[in-house]
N, C-alpha and C positions, 0 to 999 in steps of 0.2 A: 524552699518555695516560699516566697514572701506572700503574705495575706494582707490585702488592702483593709484599711480601717472600715469597720461596719459591714464587712463582707459576710453575707449569710452563707452558711454551709449546712445543707440539709443532712440529717443523720450525724451531726457532729459529735453527738454523745457516744457514738461507736468508735471514734478515733482516740485511741489511748496508746501509750508507748507499748510497742510490741504487737499491736493489732495489725492484722492483714486488712488492707483497705484497697478500694478501687475508686480513685478520685477522678471525677470529671468536672468540668466547669469552664468558666470564661475568665480571660485576663483583662485587666484594664490597660490604659495607655502606658503605664509604667511597668508592665509585665508582672503584675501582682495578681494573685487569685482574687477576683472581684465577686464571684458567685460560684459556689461549688456544691458538690453532692457526693457522698460516699455511696457508691452503687455496687452492691454485691448481689448476684455474681457479676463478673467483669462486664463492664459497659461495652457496647458496640461503637460508641462515639469516641472521640478523643479522650483518652483517660490515662492515668498513671497508676499502676498497681504495684503494691509492695508493702513493706513493713514500716510502720510509723516508729521512727527513732526518737523524735521529740516533737512537741507541739506547744506553741504559745498562741492561744486564741487572740484574734483581733478584738479590740473593744470599739466603741463608737468613734473614738478619736485617736486610737493608737493602732499601728500596724501589728500584725502577728507574723508567725513563722511556723512552718512545718518542715521537718526533715524526713524524707522517705528513702528507704533502700529499695530500689526498683528491682522487681523480679524479671529475669529474662528466661522465658520458657526453654527448658532443656540445658541451660548453662551449667547447673550443678552436675548433671549427668555427664556432660561433655568434659568437664574438669576432672571428674572422678575417673572417666575412661582414660584420659591422658595420663593421669597419675598411675593408673594400673599398668599402662604400657611401659612406664619407666622403671617398674619394679623388676 
C-alpha cells in the first residue's frame, strides 16, 4: 500500500512489524493512502485489517509504503478443516 508524501496517519505509533492493525482512510488520485487511521477494534467503514509486515513512513516530500497481510475471517479454520479431510 503506497503512502502519499505528507500523509497523516492517526495512531501511526501503533503500526509496527507484526502488529495487528485495522487501517481505514482515504486515497488520493494516484491511489496512495492520503489520510489514514489505525482503528482498533475493527472499523465499520472501509478498512483493511491484518498484520503489518513492513512499513516505511512517508515524509513531507517522500512517499512511504506499508505491506499488510490481510486477515480473512474463518480462512485459517477452513484450510485446517480441508487438511484434516485429506488425512
